Structure formats: C-alpha cells, structure tokens
TITI-789840 format. One record per atom (N, C-alpha, C, O): z, y, x; residue number from 1; chain; atom name. Coordinates in Angstrom, 2 decimals. Atoms other than C-alpha are relative to their C-alpha. Layout:
@zz Z, yy Y, xx X, pos NUM, unit A, site CA
...
***
This chain:
@zz 0.09, yy 1.15, xx 0.88, pos 1, unit A, site N
@zz 87.63, yy 51.76, xx 65.31, pos 1, unit A, site CA
@zz -0.25, yy -1.23, xx 0.85, pos 1, unit A, site C
@zz -1.19, yy -1.25, xx 1.65, pos 1, unit A, site O
@zz 0.12, yy 1.21, xx -0.81, pos 2, unit A, site N
@zz 88.08, yy 48.30, xx 66.80, pos 2, unit A, site CA
@zz -0.41, yy -1.17, xx -0.88, pos 2, unit A, site C
@zz 0.26, yy -1.48, xx -1.87, pos 2, unit A, site O
@zz 0.53, yy 1.12, xx 0.77, pos 3, unit A, site N
@zz 86.04, yy 45.37, xx 65.52, pos 3, unit A, site CA
@zz 0.48, yy -1.29, xx 0.65, pos 3, unit A, site C
@zz 0.34, yy -1.44, xx 1.87, pos 3, unit A, site O
@zz -0.45, yy 1.27, xx -0.57, pos 4, unit A, site N
@zz 87.51, yy 41.89, xx 65.97, pos 4, unit A, site CA
@zz -0.84, yy -1.13, xx -0.53, pos 4, unit A, site C
@zz -1.46, yy -1.01, xx -1.59, pos 4, unit A, site O
@zz 0.77, yy 1.17, xx 0.40, pos 5, unit A, site N
@zz 85.87, yy 38.49, xx 65.77, pos 5, unit A, site CA
@zz 0.91, yy -1.21, xx -0.09, pos 5, unit A, site C
@zz 1.32, yy -1.76, xx 0.94, pos 5, unit A, site O
@zz -0.75, yy 1.23, xx 0.26, pos 6, unit A, site N
@zz 87.84, yy 35.63, xx 64.23, pos 6, unit A, site CA
@zz 1.29, yy -0.11, xx 0.80, pos 6, unit A, site C
@zz 1.55, yy -1.15, xx 1.40, pos 6, unit A, site O
@zz -1.29, yy 0.04, xx -0.68, pos 7, unit A, site N
@zz 91.21, yy 36.50, xx 65.74, pos 7, unit A, site CA
@zz -0.07, yy 0.08, xx 1.51, pos 7, unit A, site C
@zz 0.96, yy -0.01, xx 2.17, pos 7, unit A, site O
@zz 0.15, yy -0.09, xx -1.45, pos 8, unit A, site N
@zz 89.81, yy 36.83, xx 69.27, pos 8, unit A, site CA
@zz 0.08, yy 1.44, xx 0.47, pos 8, unit A, site C
@zz 0.50, yy 2.31, xx -0.29, pos 8, unit A, site O
@zz -0.02, yy -1.37, xx -0.51, pos 9, unit A, site N
@zz 89.51, yy 39.88, xx 71.48, pos 9, unit A, site CA
@zz -1.01, yy 0.86, xx -0.74, pos 9, unit A, site C
@zz -1.95, yy 0.34, xx -1.35, pos 9, unit A, site O
@zz 0.93, yy -0.87, xx 0.69, pos 10, unit A, site N
@zz 87.75, yy 42.90, xx 70.10, pos 10, unit A, site CA
@zz -1.38, yy -0.12, xx 0.64, pos 10, unit A, site C
@zz -1.52, yy -0.36, xx 1.84, pos 10, unit A, site O
@zz 1.37, yy 0.13, xx -0.47, pos 11, unit A, site N
@zz 83.97, yy 42.82, xx 70.38, pos 11, unit A, site CA
@zz -0.28, yy 1.05, xx 1.06, pos 11, unit A, site C
@zz -1.05, yy 0.80, xx 1.99, pos 11, unit A, site O
@zz 0.23, yy -1.08, xx -0.95, pos 12, unit A, site N
@zz 84.06, yy 46.11, xx 72.26, pos 12, unit A, site CA
@zz 0.59, yy -0.36, xx 1.37, pos 12, unit A, site C
@zz 0.01, yy -0.01, xx 2.40, pos 12, unit A, site O
@zz -0.67, yy 0.31, xx -1.25, pos 13, unit A, site N
@zz 86.46, yy 44.75, xx 74.91, pos 13, unit A, site CA
@zz -0.52, yy -1.28, xx 0.66, pos 13, unit A, site C
@zz -0.10, yy -1.60, xx 1.78, pos 13, unit A, site O
@zz 0.51, yy 1.25, xx -0.56, pos 14, unit A, site N
@zz 84.54, yy 41.49, xx 75.48, pos 14, unit A, site CA
@zz -0.98, yy 0.26, xx 1.15, pos 14, unit A, site C
@zz -1.73, yy 1.24, xx 1.13, pos 14, unit A, site O
@zz 0.96, yy -0.11, xx -1.09, pos 15, unit A, site N
@zz 82.62, yy 40.99, xx 78.72, pos 15, unit A, site CA
@zz -1.34, yy -0.55, xx -0.48, pos 15, unit A, site C
@zz -1.44, yy -1.15, xx -1.55, pos 15, unit A, site O
@zz 1.34, yy 0.48, xx 0.34, pos 16, unit A, site N
@zz 78.91, yy 40.18, xx 78.69, pos 16, unit A, site CA
@zz 0.02, yy -1.52, xx -0.15, pos 16, unit A, site C
@zz -0.54, yy -2.05, xx -1.11, pos 16, unit A, site O
@zz -0.03, yy 1.47, xx 0.06, pos 17, unit A, site N
@zz 79.59, yy 36.51, xx 79.40, pos 17, unit A, site CA
@zz 0.79, yy -0.50, xx -1.18, pos 17, unit A, site C
@zz 0.43, yy -1.51, xx -1.79, pos 17, unit A, site O
@zz -0.77, yy 0.39, xx 1.19, pos 18, unit A, site N
@zz 82.22, yy 36.30, xx 76.68, pos 18, unit A, site CA
@zz -0.84, yy 0.17, xx -1.26, pos 18, unit A, site C
@zz -0.79, yy -0.67, xx -2.16, pos 18, unit A, site O
@zz 0.89, yy -0.20, xx 1.16, pos 19, unit A, site N
@zz 79.71, yy 37.76, xx 74.20, pos 19, unit A, site CA
@zz -1.05, yy -1.09, xx -0.06, pos 19, unit A, site C
@zz -1.36, yy -1.60, xx -1.14, pos 19, unit A, site O
@zz 1.01, yy 1.06, xx -0.02, pos 20, unit A, site N
@zz 77.08, yy 35.25, xx 75.32, pos 20, unit A, site CA
@zz 0.59, yy -1.33, xx -0.43, pos 20, unit A, site C
@zz -0.05, yy -2.07, xx -1.17, pos 20, unit A, site O
@zz -0.66, yy 1.26, xx 0.39, pos 21, unit A, site N
@zz 79.53, yy 32.35, xx 74.95, pos 21, unit A, site CA
@zz 0.22, yy -0.02, xx -1.50, pos 21, unit A, site C
@zz 0.01, yy -1.06, xx -2.14, pos 21, unit A, site O
@zz -0.20, yy -0.06, xx 1.45, pos 22, unit A, site N
@zz 80.38, yy 33.51, xx 71.42, pos 22, unit A, site CA
@zz -1.31, yy -0.23, xx -0.74, pos 22, unit A, site C
@zz -1.34, yy -0.92, xx -1.76, pos 22, unit A, site O
@zz 1.31, yy 0.22, xx 0.61, pos 23, unit A, site N
@zz 76.67, yy 33.62, xx 70.57, pos 23, unit A, site CA
@zz -0.41, yy -1.46, xx 0.11, pos 23, unit A, site C
@zz -0.95, yy -2.04, xx -0.84, pos 23, unit A, site O
@zz 0.38, yy 1.39, xx -0.23, pos 24, unit A, site N
@zz 76.12, yy 30.17, xx 72.08, pos 24, unit A, site CA
@zz 0.82, yy -0.97, xx -0.85, pos 24, unit A, site C
@zz 0.34, yy -2.05, xx -1.20, pos 24, unit A, site O
@zz -0.83, yy 0.85, xx 0.87, pos 25, unit A, site N
@zz 78.98, yy 28.72, xx 70.03, pos 25, unit A, site CA
@zz -0.56, yy -0.03, xx -1.42, pos 25, unit A, site C
@zz -0.30, yy -0.97, xx -2.18, pos 25, unit A, site O
@zz 0.57, yy -0.09, xx 1.34, pos 26, unit A, site N
@zz 77.10, yy 29.80, xx 66.91, pos 26, unit A, site CA
@zz -1.21, yy -0.88, xx -0.21, pos 26, unit A, site C
@zz -1.65, yy -1.04, xx -1.35, pos 26, unit A, site O
@zz 1.17, yy 0.87, xx 0.13, pos 27, unit A, site N
@zz 74.18, yy 27.47, xx 67.60, pos 27, unit A, site CA
@zz -0.95, yy 0.21, xx 1.15, pos 27, unit A, site C
@zz -0.74, yy 1.08, xx 1.99, pos 27, unit A, site O
@zz 0.94, yy -0.10, xx -1.12, pos 28, unit A, site N
@zz 71.23, yy 26.97, xx 69.92, pos 28, unit A, site CA
@zz -0.82, yy 1.29, xx -0.03, pos 28, unit A, site C
@zz -1.26, yy 1.74, xx -1.09, pos 28, unit A, site O
@zz 0.77, yy -1.23, xx -0.16, pos 29, unit A, site N
@zz 69.44, yy 30.06, xx 71.23, pos 29, unit A, site CA
@zz -0.87, yy -0.12, xx 1.25, pos 29, unit A, site C
@zz -0.52, yy -0.81, xx 2.20, pos 29, unit A, site O
@zz 0.81, yy -0.12, xx -1.21, pos 30, unit A, site N
@zz 66.63, yy 30.74, xx 73.66, pos 30, unit A, site CA
@zz 0.55, yy 1.16, xx 0.83, pos 30, unit A, site C
@zz 1.35, yy 1.96, xx 0.34, pos 30, unit A, site O
@zz -0.42, yy -1.12, xx -0.85, pos 31, unit A, site N
@zz 67.16, yy 33.11, xx 76.58, pos 31, unit A, site CA
@zz -0.48, yy 1.32, xx -0.59, pos 31, unit A, site C
@zz 0.20, yy 2.34, xx -0.47, pos 31, unit A, site O
@zz 0.53, yy -1.22, xx 0.63, pos 32, unit A, site N
@zz 64.99, yy 35.64, xx 74.74, pos 32, unit A, site CA
@zz 0.87, yy 0.42, xx -1.18, pos 32, unit A, site C
@zz 1.15, yy 1.61, xx -1.35, pos 32, unit A, site O
@zz -0.89, yy -0.31, xx 1.13, pos 33, unit A, site N
@zz 67.18, yy 35.41, xx 71.61, pos 33, unit A, site CA
@zz 1.29, yy 0.65, xx 0.51, pos 33, unit A, site C
@zz 1.75, yy 1.65, xx -0.03, pos 33, unit A, site O
@zz -1.24, yy -0.53, xx -0.57, pos 34, unit A, site N
@zz 70.28, yy 35.99, xx 73.73, pos 34, unit A, site CA
@zz -0.22, yy 1.38, xx 0.59, pos 34, unit A, site C
@zz 0.65, yy 2.25, xx 0.51, pos 34, unit A, site O
@zz 0.34, yy -1.28, xx -0.60, pos 35, unit A, site N
@zz 68.55, yy 38.85, xx 75.52, pos 35, unit A, site CA
@zz -0.02, yy 1.11, xx -1.05, pos 35, unit A, site C
@zz 0.52, yy 2.19, xx -0.84, pos 35, unit A, site O
@zz 0.08, yy -0.99, xx 1.08, pos 36, unit A, site N
@zz 67.85, yy 40.66, xx 72.27, pos 36, unit A, site CA
@zz 1.38, yy 0.26, xx -0.59, pos 36, unit A, site C
@zz 1.76, yy 1.41, xx -0.82, pos 36, unit A, site O
@zz -1.32, yy -0.14, xx 0.63, pos 37, unit A, site N
@zz 71.31, yy 39.99, xx 70.80, pos 37, unit A, site CA
@zz 1.00, yy 0.72, xx 0.90, pos 37, unit A, site C
@zz 1.84, yy 1.48, xx 0.41, pos 37, unit A, site O
@zz -0.95, yy -0.59, xx -0.94, pos 38, unit A, site N
@zz 73.18, yy 41.08, xx 73.95, pos 38, unit A, site CA
@zz -0.51, yy 1.30, xx 0.62, pos 38, unit A, site C
@zz 0.20, yy 1.93, xx 1.40, pos 38, unit A, site O
@zz 0.61, yy -1.22, xx -0.55, pos 39, unit A, site N
@zz 70.83, yy 44.00, xx 74.79, pos 39, unit A, site CA
@zz -0.07, yy -0.05, xx 1.53, pos 39, unit A, site C
@zz 0.30, yy 0.91, xx 2.21, pos 39, unit A, site O
@zz 0.15, yy 0.20, xx -1.45, pos 40, unit A, site N
@zz 70.13, yy 42.62, xx 78.29, pos 40, unit A, site CA
@zz -1.40, yy -0.47, xx 0.31, pos 40, unit A, site C
@zz -2.05, yy -1.07, xx -0.55, pos 40, unit A, site O
@zz 1.28, yy 0.59, xx -0.39, pos 41, unit A, site N
@zz 66.96, yy 41.81, xx 80.20, pos 41, unit A, site CA
@zz 0.12, yy -1.52, xx 0.06, pos 41, unit A, site C
@zz 1.17, yy -2.06, xx 0.40, pos 41, unit A, site O
@zz -0.01, yy 1.47, xx 0.03, pos 42, unit A, site N
@zz 66.01, yy 38.13, xx 79.89, pos 42, unit A, site CA
@zz 0.37, yy -0.59, xx 1.36, pos 42, unit A, site C
@zz 1.03, yy -1.63, xx 1.43, pos 42, unit A, site O
@zz -0.32, yy 0.47, xx -1.35, pos 43, unit A, site N
@zz 66.28, yy 37.70, xx 83.67, pos 43, unit A, site CA
@zz 1.51, yy 0.02, xx 0.23, pos 43, unit A, site C
@zz 2.06, yy -0.90, xx 0.84, pos 43, unit A, site O
@zz -1.46, yy -0.08, xx -0.14, pos 44, unit A, site N
@zz 69.92, yy 38.85, xx 83.56, pos 44, unit A, site CA
@zz 0.71, yy -1.07, xx -0.82, pos 44, unit A, site C
@zz 1.73, yy -1.61, xx -0.41, pos 44, unit A, site O
@zz -0.60, yy 1.03, xx 0.85, pos 45, unit A, site N
@zz 70.67, yy 36.45, xx 80.72, pos 45, unit A, site CA
@zz -0.01, yy -1.35, xx 0.71, pos 45, unit A, site C
@zz 0.98, yy -2.07, xx 0.66, pos 45, unit A, site O
@zz 0.05, yy 1.29, xx -0.69, pos 46, unit A, site N
@zz 69.50, yy 33.46, xx 82.78, pos 46, unit A, site CA
@zz 0.99, yy -0.05, xx 1.16, pos 46, unit A, site C
@zz 1.53, yy -1.12, xx 1.46, pos 46, unit A, site O
@zz -1.02, yy -0.03, xx -1.06, pos 47, unit A, site N
@zz 71.76, yy 34.56, xx 85.65, pos 47, unit A, site CA
@zz 1.39, yy -0.22, xx -0.59, pos 47, unit A, site C
@zz 2.20, yy -0.95, xx -0.02, pos 47, unit A, site O
@zz -1.29, yy 0.18, xx 0.66, pos 48, unit A, site N
@zz 74.72, yy 34.79, xx 83.27, pos 48, unit A, site CA
@zz 0.14, yy -1.44, xx -0.51, pos 48, unit A, site C
@zz 1.23, yy -2.00, xx -0.45, pos 48, unit A, site O
@zz -0.06, yy 1.37, xx 0.50, pos 49, unit A, site N
@zz 73.83, yy 31.39, xx 81.77, pos 49, unit A, site CA
@zz 0.38, yy -0.98, xx 1.11, pos 49, unit A, site C
@zz 1.08, yy -1.96, xx 0.86, pos 49, unit A, site O
@zz -0.37, yy 0.87, xx -1.12, pos 50, unit A, site N
@zz 74.13, yy 29.80, xx 85.22, pos 50, unit A, site CA
@zz 1.51, yy 0.03, xx 0.23, pos 50, unit A, site C
@zz 2.12, yy -1.01, xx 0.49, pos 50, unit A, site O
@zz -1.45, yy -0.11, xx -0.16, pos 51, unit A, site N
@zz 77.70, yy 31.10, xx 85.51, pos 51, unit A, site CA
@zz 0.74, yy -0.61, xx -1.18, pos 51, unit A, site C
@zz 1.78, yy -1.26, xx -1.01, pos 51, unit A, site O
@zz -0.61, yy 0.58, xx 1.19, pos 52, unit A, site N
@zz 78.52, yy 30.11, xx 81.95, pos 52, unit A, site CA
@zz -0.03, yy -1.52, xx 0.08, pos 52, unit A, site C
@zz 0.93, yy -2.19, xx -0.28, pos 52, unit A, site O
@zz 0.12, yy 1.46, xx -0.13, pos 53, unit A, site N
@zz 77.26, yy 26.58, xx 82.65, pos 53, unit A, site CA
@zz 1.10, yy -0.54, xx 0.90, pos 53, unit A, site C
@zz 1.67, yy -1.60, xx 0.62, pos 53, unit A, site O
@zz -1.07, yy 0.45, xx -0.91, pos 54, unit A, site N
@zz 79.74, yy 26.29, xx 85.55, pos 54, unit A, site CA
@zz 1.37, yy 0.16, xx -0.63, pos 54, unit A, site C
@zz 2.24, yy -0.68, xx -0.44, pos 54, unit A, site O
@zz -1.34, yy -0.27, xx 0.52, pos 55, unit A, site N
@zz 82.66, yy 27.79, xx 83.64, pos 55, unit A, site CA
@zz 0.36, yy -0.86, xx -1.21, pos 55, unit A, site C
@zz 1.52, yy -1.25, xx -1.35, pos 55, unit A, site O
@zz -0.34, yy 0.80, xx 1.17, pos 56, unit A, site N
@zz 82.41, yy 25.82, xx 80.39, pos 56, unit A, site CA
@zz -0.23, yy -1.49, xx 0.22, pos 56, unit A, site C
@zz 0.19, yy -2.30, xx -0.60, pos 56, unit A, site O
@zz 0.16, yy 1.41, xx -0.37, pos 57, unit A, site N
@zz 81.38, yy 22.56, xx 82.07, pos 57, unit A, site CA
@zz -0.89, yy -0.79, xx -0.95, pos 57, unit A, site C
@zz -1.99, yy -0.37, xx -1.29, pos 57, unit A, site O
@zz 0.80, yy 0.92, xx 0.80, pos 58, unit A, site N
@zz 80.19, yy 19.70, xx 79.90, pos 58, unit A, site CA
@zz -0.29, yy 0.48, xx -1.41, pos 58, unit A, site C
@zz -1.15, yy -0.09, xx -2.09, pos 58, unit A, site O
@zz 0.27, yy -0.49, xx 1.35, pos 59, unit A, site N
@zz 80.32, yy 21.68, xx 76.69, pos 59, unit A, site CA
@zz -1.25, yy 0.89, xx -0.06, pos 59, unit A, site C
@zz -1.68, yy 1.28, xx -1.14, pos 59, unit A, site O
@zz 1.26, yy -0.76, xx -0.06, pos 60, unit A, site N
@zz 77.24, yy 23.66, xx 77.85, pos 60, unit A, site CA
@zz -1.14, yy -0.96, xx -0.25, pos 60, unit A, site C
@zz -1.33, yy -1.91, xx 0.52, pos 60, unit A, site O
@zz 1.07, yy 0.92, xx 0.40, pos 61, unit A, site N
@zz 74.27, yy 22.01, xx 76.15, pos 61, unit A, site CA
@zz -1.35, yy 0.69, xx 0.17, pos 61, unit A, site C
@zz -1.54, yy 1.83, xx -0.28, pos 61, unit A, site O
@zz 1.35, yy -0.53, xx -0.17, pos 62, unit A, site N
@zz 70.63, yy 22.52, xx 77.14, pos 62, unit A, site CA
@zz -0.98, yy -0.97, xx -0.65, pos 62, unit A, site C
@zz -1.07, yy -2.13, xx -0.25, pos 62, unit A, site O
@zz 1.10, yy 0.76, xx 0.57, pos 63, unit A, site N
@zz 67.83, yy 21.26, xx 74.91, pos 63, unit A, site CA
@zz -1.22, yy 0.34, xx 0.84, pos 63, unit A, site C
@zz -1.63, yy 1.50, xx 0.88, pos 63, unit A, site O
@zz 1.06, yy -0.30, xx -0.98, pos 64, unit A, site N
@zz 64.95, yy 20.92, xx 77.41, pos 64, unit A, site CA
@zz -1.26, yy 0.60, xx -0.61, pos 64, unit A, site C
@zz -1.54, yy 0.44, xx -1.80, pos 64, unit A, site O
@zz 1.30, yy -0.56, xx 0.40, pos 65, unit A, site N
@zz 61.66, yy 22.77, xx 77.26, pos 65, unit A, site CA
@zz -0.97, yy -1.14, xx -0.26, pos 65, unit A, site C
@zz -0.81, yy -2.25, xx 0.25, pos 65, unit A, site O
@zz 0.98, yy 1.04, xx 0.35, pos 66, unit A, site N
@zz 58.68, yy 20.90, xx 75.85, pos 66, unit A, site CA
@zz -1.39, yy 0.61, xx -0.02, pos 66, unit A, site C
@zz -1.59, yy 1.72, xx -0.50, pos 66, unit A, site O
@zz 1.39, yy -0.43, xx 0.02, pos 67, unit A, site N
@zz 54.93, yy 21.18, xx 76.33, pos 67, unit A, site CA
@zz -0.52, yy -0.12, xx -1.43, pos 67, unit A, site C
@zz -0.40, yy -1.18, xx -2.05, pos 67, unit A, site O
@zz 0.52, yy 0.00, xx 1.36, pos 68, unit A, site N
@zz 53.31, yy 22.12, xx 73.01, pos 68, unit A, site CA
@zz -1.36, yy -0.69, xx -0.09, pos 68, unit A, site C
@zz -1.79, yy -1.04, xx -1.19, pos 68, unit A, site O
@zz 1.32, yy 0.61, xx 0.01, pos 69, unit A, site N
@zz 49.96, yy 20.63, xx 74.05, pos 69, unit A, site CA
@zz 0.07, yy -1.53, xx 0.05, pos 69, unit A, site C
@zz -0.62, yy -2.21, xx -0.71, pos 69, unit A, site O
@zz -0.03, yy 1.46, xx -0.17, pos 70, unit A, site N
@zz 50.90, yy 17.09, xx 75.16, pos 70, unit A, site CA
@zz 1.35, yy -0.63, xx -0.34, pos 70, unit A, site C
@zz 1.46, yy -1.86, xx -0.40, pos 70, unit A, site O
@zz -1.30, yy 0.53, xx 0.38, pos 71, unit A, site N
@zz 54.58, yy 16.75, xx 74.22, pos 71, unit A, site CA
@zz 0.90, yy -0.37, xx 1.16, pos 71, unit A, site C
@zz 1.98, yy -0.93, xx 0.94, pos 71, unit A, site O
@zz -0.84, yy 0.30, xx -1.16, pos 72, unit A, site N
@zz 55.93, yy 16.38, xx 77.77, pos 72, unit A, site CA
@zz 1.32, yy 0.76, xx -0.11, pos 72, unit A, site C
@zz 1.34, yy 1.96, xx -0.40, pos 72, unit A, site O
@zz -1.33, yy -0.61, xx 0.08, pos 73, unit A, site N
@zz 59.69, yy 17.04, xx 77.82, pos 73, unit A, site CA
@zz 0.55, yy 0.13, xx 1.42, pos 73, unit A, site C
@zz 0.56, yy -0.84, xx 2.18, pos 73, unit A, site O
@zz -0.52, yy -0.31, xx -1.33, pos 74, unit A, site N
@zz 61.23, yy 18.67, xx 80.91, pos 74, unit A, site CA
@zz 1.47, yy -0.41, xx 0.10, pos 74, unit A, site C
@zz 2.35, yy 0.44, xx 0.22, pos 74, unit A, site O
@zz -1.37, yy 0.52, xx 0.06, pos 75, unit A, site N
@zz 64.34, yy 16.43, xx 80.90, pos 75, unit A, site CA
@zz 0.77, yy 0.25, xx 1.29, pos 75, unit A, site C
@zz 1.94, yy 0.62, xx 1.23, pos 75, unit A, site O
@zz -0.70, yy -0.08, xx -1.28, pos 76, unit A, site N
@zz 65.20, yy 16.56, xx 84.61, pos 76, unit A, site CA
@zz 0.03, yy 1.40, xx 0.61, pos 76, unit A, site C
@zz 0.48, yy 1.57, xx 1.74, pos 76, unit A, site O
@zz 0.05, yy -1.36, xx -0.53, pos 77, unit A, site N
@zz 64.70, yy 20.31, xx 85.04, pos 77, unit A, site CA
@zz 1.41, yy 0.61, xx 0.03, pos 77, unit A, site C
@zz 2.13, yy 0.57, xx -0.97, pos 77, unit A, site O
@zz -1.32, yy -0.61, xx -0.15, pos 78, unit A, site N
@zz 67.81, yy 22.09, xx 86.37, pos 78, unit A, site CA
@zz -0.03, yy 1.51, xx -0.18, pos 78, unit A, site C
@zz 0.99, yy 2.12, xx -0.51, pos 78, unit A, site O
@zz 0.12, yy -1.45, xx 0.18, pos 79, unit A, site N
@zz 66.51, yy 25.66, xx 86.21, pos 79, unit A, site CA
@zz 0.12, yy 0.34, xx -1.48, pos 79, unit A, site C
@zz -0.28, yy -0.44, xx -2.34, pos 79, unit A, site O
@zz -0.22, yy -0.42, xx 1.38, pos 80, unit A, site N
@zz 67.39, yy 27.57, xx 83.07, pos 80, unit A, site CA
@zz -1.14, yy 0.84, xx -0.56, pos 80, unit A, site C
@zz -1.11, yy 1.23, xx -1.72, pos 80, unit A, site O
@zz 1.15, yy -0.79, xx 0.44, pos 81, unit A, site N
@zz 64.11, yy 29.48, xx 82.88, pos 81, unit A, site CA
@zz -1.05, yy -0.91, xx -0.63, pos 81, unit A, site C
@zz -1.01, yy -2.13, xx -0.46, pos 81, unit A, site O
@zz 1.09, yy 0.75, xx 0.60, pos 82, unit A, site N
@zz 61.02, yy 28.43, xx 80.93, pos 82, unit A, site CA
@zz -0.99, yy -0.40, xx 1.10, pos 82, unit A, site C
@zz -1.34, yy 0.44, xx 1.93, pos 82, unit A, site O
@zz 0.99, yy 0.41, xx -1.02, pos 83, unit A, site N
@zz 58.59, yy 26.36, xx 83.07, pos 83, unit A, site CA
@zz -1.31, yy 0.76, xx -0.17, pos 83, unit A, site C
@zz -1.65, yy 1.19, xx -1.28, pos 83, unit A, site O
@zz 1.27, yy -0.71, xx 0.04, pos 84, unit A, site N
@zz 55.28, yy 27.98, xx 83.95, pos 84, unit A, site CA
@zz -1.13, yy -0.80, xx -0.60, pos 84, unit A, site C
@zz -1.91, yy -0.28, xx -1.41, pos 84, unit A, site O
@zz 1.04, yy 0.85, xx 0.56, pos 85, unit A, site N
@zz 53.01, yy 25.05, xx 83.18, pos 85, unit A, site CA
@zz 0.43, yy -1.46, xx 0.04, pos 85, unit A, site C
@zz 1.34, yy -1.84, xx 0.78, pos 85, unit A, site O
@zz -0.32, yy 1.41, xx 0.14, pos 86, unit A, site N
@zz 53.12, yy 21.39, xx 82.27, pos 86, unit A, site CA
@zz -0.53, yy -0.79, xx 1.20, pos 86, unit A, site C
@zz -1.68, yy -0.60, xx 1.59, pos 86, unit A, site O
@zz 0.49, yy 0.80, xx -1.12, pos 87, unit A, site N
@zz 52.91, yy 18.92, xx 85.18, pos 87, unit A, site CA
@zz -1.00, yy -1.08, xx -0.42, pos 87, unit A, site C
@zz -1.75, yy -1.58, xx 0.41, pos 87, unit A, site O
@zz 0.89, yy 1.06, xx 0.47, pos 88, unit A, site N
@zz 51.02, yy 16.42, xx 83.02, pos 88, unit A, site CA
@zz -1.38, yy 0.55, xx -0.37, pos 88, unit A, site C
@zz -2.40, yy 0.05, xx 0.12, pos 88, unit A, site O
@zz 1.29, yy -0.49, xx 0.50, pos 89, unit A, site N
@zz 48.30, yy 18.48, xx 81.30, pos 89, unit A, site CA
@zz -0.35, yy 1.41, xx 0.51, pos 89, unit A, site C
@zz -1.45, yy 1.90, xx 0.23, pos 89, unit A, site O
@zz 0.19, yy -1.34, xx -0.56, pos 90, unit A, site N
@zz 48.65, yy 21.87, xx 83.09, pos 90, unit A, site CA
@zz -0.08, yy 1.11, xx -1.04, pos 90, unit A, site C
@zz -0.51, yy 2.22, xx -0.73, pos 90, unit A, site O
@zz 0.00, yy -1.02, xx 1.05, pos 91, unit A, site N
@zz 48.98, yy 23.72, xx 79.79, pos 91, unit A, site CA
@zz 1.15, yy 0.98, xx 0.25, pos 91, unit A, site C
@zz 2.18, yy 0.61, xx 0.82, pos 91, unit A, site O
@zz -1.06, yy -1.00, xx -0.12, pos 92, unit A, site N
@zz 51.00, yy 26.93, xx 79.75, pos 92, unit A, site CA
@zz 0.69, yy 0.24, xx -1.34, pos 92, unit A, site C
@zz 1.56, yy 1.10, xx -1.44, pos 92, unit A, site O
@zz -0.64, yy -0.10, xx 1.32, pos 93, unit A, site N
@zz 51.96, yy 26.51, xx 76.07, pos 93, unit A, site CA
@zz 1.25, yy -0.86, xx 0.00, pos 93, unit A, site C
@zz 1.20, yy -2.04, xx -0.35, pos 93, unit A, site O
@zz -1.25, yy 0.73, xx -0.16, pos 94, unit A, site N
@zz 55.58, yy 25.51, xx 76.61, pos 94, unit A, site CA
@zz 1.10, yy 0.68, xx -0.81, pos 94, unit A, site C
@zz 1.29, yy 1.90, xx -0.72, pos 94, unit A, site O
@zz -1.12, yy -0.56, xx 0.76, pos 95, unit A, site N
@zz 58.51, yy 25.95, xx 74.26, pos 95, unit A, site CA
@zz 1.17, yy 0.22, xx 0.96, pos 95, unit A, site C
@zz 1.40, yy -0.60, xx 1.85, pos 95, unit A, site O
@zz -1.12, yy -0.28, xx -0.92, pos 96, unit A, site N
@zz 61.53, yy 27.53, xx 75.98, pos 96, unit A, site CA
@zz 1.18, yy -0.94, xx -0.26, pos 96, unit A, site C
@zz 1.31, yy -1.48, xx -1.36, pos 96, unit A, site O
@zz -1.20, yy 0.80, xx 0.23, pos 97, unit A, site N
@zz 64.77, yy 25.60, xx 76.49, pos 97, unit A, site CA
@zz 0.96, yy 0.71, xx -0.95, pos 97, unit A, site C
@zz 0.96, yy 1.94, xx -1.04, pos 97, unit A, site O
@zz -1.02, yy -0.54, xx 0.91, pos 98, unit A, site N
@zz 67.56, yy 26.06, xx 73.94, pos 98, unit A, site CA
@zz 1.37, yy -0.24, xx 0.59, pos 98, unit A, site C
@zz 1.63, yy -1.32, xx 1.13, pos 98, unit A, site O
@zz -1.34, yy 0.08, xx -0.58, pos 99, unit A, site N
@zz 71.15, yy 26.72, xx 75.00, pos 99, unit A, site CA
@zz 1.03, yy 0.12, xx -1.10, pos 99, unit A, site C
@zz 0.85, yy 0.85, xx -2.07, pos 99, unit A, site O
@zz -1.13, yy -0.12, xx 0.92, pos 100, unit A, site N
@zz 74.42, yy 26.22, xx 73.14, pos 100, unit A, site CA
@zz 1.26, yy -0.46, xx 0.71, pos 100, unit A, site C
@zz 1.21, yy -1.08, xx 1.78, pos 100, unit A, site O
@zz -1.28, yy 0.44, xx -0.50, pos 101, unit A, site N
@zz 78.11, yy 25.63, xx 73.75, pos 101, unit A, site CA
@zz 0.66, yy -0.78, xx -1.14, pos 101, unit A, site C
@zz 0.86, yy -0.25, xx -2.23, pos 101, unit A, site O
@zz -0.64, yy 0.85, xx 1.02, pos 102, unit A, site N
@zz 79.73, yy 22.75, xx 71.86, pos 102, unit A, site CA
@zz 1.46, yy 0.38, xx -0.13, pos 102, unit A, site C
@zz 2.15, yy 0.67, xx 0.85, pos 102, unit A, site O
@zz -1.43, yy -0.23, xx 0.25, pos 103, unit A, site N
@zz 83.08, yy 23.34, xx 70.26, pos 103, unit A, site CA
@zz 0.34, yy 1.36, xx -0.25, pos 103, unit A, site C
@zz 1.52, yy 1.66, xx -0.47, pos 103, unit A, site O
***
C-alpha cells in the first residue's frame, strides 16, 4: 500500500529531509516537534535543518529564540539549536527557535 501526499512522491519513498521540508511547509515547528514527527533524535534534526537551510535558501524562515524571563530575542544567532542561557539576565528559561519553509 502506497500513501501519497498531495500529488507528490509517496511518503514511504521520501527522504528524511524531504519529510522535514513537507512538515516545515505546514507551519512553524520547533526542533523537538520535528524530532517527534520524523522519529529522529533532536540532534539529528538540527543537522538536517542546516542542510535544508542551504538547499531551500531564502524560503527557510527562523523565528528566533526568546528569553522568557527578560524578553531578550536572539536575533543574530546563526546556530539552529536552543541557546543555553540569556546573555542579559543569565536565565535558562528560553523558548526554542521556530522553523518553517515559506511557499
């Protein structure tokens, strides 16, 4: 039995990165959300996201992480992982970045 998604390749035949791109087209997700949906470790998802960012170019959108204690936004951060602590208040209560693919 072959399951298809909106006229594209079958879900079974899709690569991990193709599945992640399809998930990202559906709306913003955290690395943890993608990890659960794709049945991959979160560390592997961030590695795949780096490749996806290069392949889809400007349509890869990252909503930056934000400190929940003081509101500091990690705008200039290039890493795709969640920061460990806030540089302003040193809090570790930080919301993870959100990823999506436009279009």
